[in-house]
C-alpha positions in Angstrom: -15.5 71.7 62.1 -18.2 74.1 63.2 -19.4 74.0 66.7 -23.2 74.3 67.2 -23.9 77.4 69.4 -27.7 77.3 69.4 -29.1 77.4 72.8 -32.7 76.3 73.3 -34.6 78.6 75.6 -37.3 77.2 77.9 -40.8 78.4 77.3 -42.1 80.6 80.1 -44.5 78.9 82.5 -48.1 79.7 82.1 -49.0 81.8 85.1 -52.4 81.2 86.8 -54.6 84.3 86.8 -55.5 85.3 90.3 -57.9 88.0 91.4 -55.1 90.1 93.0 -53.2 90.3 89.7 -56.3 91.3 87.9 -57.0 94.1 90.4 -53.4 95.3 90.0 -53.7 95.3 86.2 -56.9 97.2 86.3 -55.3 99.8 88.6 -52.3 100.1 86.3 -54.6 100.6 83.3 -56.5 103.3 85.2 -53.2 105.1 86.2 -51.9 105.0 82.6 -55.2 106.3 81.2 -55.2 109.2 83.8 -51.6 110.1 82.9 -52.4 110.1 79.2 -55.5 112.2 79.6 -53.7 114.7 81.8 -50.9 114.9 79.3 -53.4 115.6 76.4 -55.3 118.2 78.5 -52.0 120.0 79.3 -51.0 119.9 75.7 -54.4 121.3 74.6 -54.2 124.1 77.2 -50.7 125.1 76.1 -51.9 125.4 72.5 -55.3 126.9 73.1 -54.2 130.2 71.5 -53.2 128.6 68.2 -56.1 129.5 65.9 -56.7 129.9 62.1 -57.8 133.0 60.4 -61.5 132.1 61.1 -60.7 131.8 64.8 -61.0 128.0 65.0 -58.6 126.1 67.2 -55.8 124.3 65.3 -55.1 121.8 68.1 -58.1 119.6 69.1 -58.9 116.2 70.5 -59.6 113.6 67.9 -60.9 110.4 69.5 -58.5 107.6 70.5 -55.8 105.6 68.9 -56.3 101.9 68.6 -55.6 100.0 71.8 -52.0 99.0 72.5 -50.5 96.5 74.9 -47.9 97.8 77.3 -45.7 95.3 79.1 -45.5 95.8 82.9 -44.1 93.8 85.7 -47.6 92.3 86.4 -48.2 91.4 82.7 -49.6 93.0 79.6 -51.9 96.0 80.1 -54.2 97.1 77.2 -54.6 100.9 76.9 -56.2 103.3 74.4 -54.3 106.6 74.0 -56.2 109.8 73.2 -55.6 111.3 69.8 -54.9 115.0 69.1 -55.3 116.6 65.7 -52.8 119.5 65.2 -53.4 121.3 61.9 
């Protein structure tokens, strides 16, 4: 006879949103955006010399990727990452 090994998990409690948590999420979002922007700027500077035969840069900024949700200890944080076109 088979023994049932299915374990029912409890649903997480709905946490009440408080102003402090929202301030922390906003700060986390700003730090992530600053880090991503700095990384893109560094990448662009490193590849500034890469040009085609007409002298146009081959590595350029190209807007932003769609927003993504990143899980953090204070909850989900929505961030849009900058996009880079490298031809």
